[in-house]
N, C-alpha and C positions, 0 to 999 in steps of 0.2 A: 397295048402299051403296058409294060411291066412297071408297077408302082411299088414293088417290093424293095426292101433295104438291100444295099450292096453288102458283100462280106465285110468290107471295111466299116461301114456304118453299124452293122450288127455287132462287131467286135467292140466298138466304142460304146454302143448302147449297153452291152453287158458290163463293161467296166464302170460306167456311170451308175447303173442300177446297183451294182455291188457296193459302190461307195455310198450311195443313198441308204441302202439297207444296213451296212456295217458301221457307218460313221455318222451320217447326218441324222437319221431317225433316232438313234440312241441319244444324241446330243440335244434334242428338242427341249427336254425338260430343263436342262441346264441353261439353255438359251432363254427360256421363259423366265426362269428365276433371276437371271442376270438383268434382263430387261426390266423386270418388276423392281429389282433392288435399286437400280439407278434412275428410275422414272422420276423420283422426286428431286433429284439433284442434277441430273444431266439427261433429260429425255431424248436428246438428239445424239447421245454418245453411242459408240459401237460396243456391244458386249464383248468381253475378253475372249469368249469362246470362238468368236468369228475369226480371229487371227490364227487360232489353233486349227480350225477347220480349213482355212485357206492353205496353211502349211501342209496339211495332210493331202489336200487336193493336188498341190504342186508335186508332192512326193510321188503320187500315183500318176502323174502326167495328165491330170484332168483340169489344168488351169489354162485359160485362154484358148479353149477349143475352137473358137471362132476365127482365130488368126490363120491366114493361109500359110502354106509351107510347113515343113516339119521342124525348122529350127526353133520356132517359138510357139507353134500351135500344133494342132492335130493333123494338119495337112488335108483337111476336108474341103471339098468344093462347096460353092454356094448351094447347089442342089442337095448335097449330102447334109 
């Protein structure tokens, strides 16, 4: 039985990895700063950078990958 990734999954993996390398990892420092800055006043609040990161994920088509179909998600199956 072949347990390798399908070409579709491989394409999505590359896109997600690029997003992690180019956007998420460089934003970690800012995230930690924002969490620390609001810890005293609003420890349950969401850091502002999260909205920016979500918007960038949406722009790259990397939002709601779990949704079936290609209208709102990536069109991946449960196995993928």
